[in-house]
N, C-alpha and C positions, 0 to 999 in steps of 0.2 A: 882349519880347517871347520865350516859350520854346515852343519846340514837341515837340509829346511824342508819341511813336512806340509804338504797341502791337503785339507781338509776339501772333499766337495761331494756335495748330496743331495742329491732336490730337496731332502729336508731343511737344509739348511740355507735356503734361498728365504729370502722376506715374502713375506703375500703383497706388503704393501710398504712406498717409499714415499715420504712427506720431501720434498723438493723447497725448500722457502728458502730463495737468495738473499732476505733479509740479514740469514745468519751469518753471512760469509762478512757483513758490513763492519762486524768489530776485527774480522779477525787478517793479520799481516800477511799482506800480498801474496811471497812466498808459500804460506799456508795455504791460501786459497789454490792457488796457480796448481800447487803440489796432489791437493784432494780433487780439485778437475783434472789431472792429469790422471790419479789413479781409477777415479771412478768411468775414465773412458775405456781405458785398458782392460777393464774387468769386464766376462764372459757373462 
């Protein structure tokens, strides 16, 4: 059995996000897709 904990607090949110699609050019396609889906599911 695995217990997963979540840390949620406004202080943990970044003030700025740098989105540079060129950083994904060297990543494998499955990794790029997984990180995109992960970003979309975050609140």
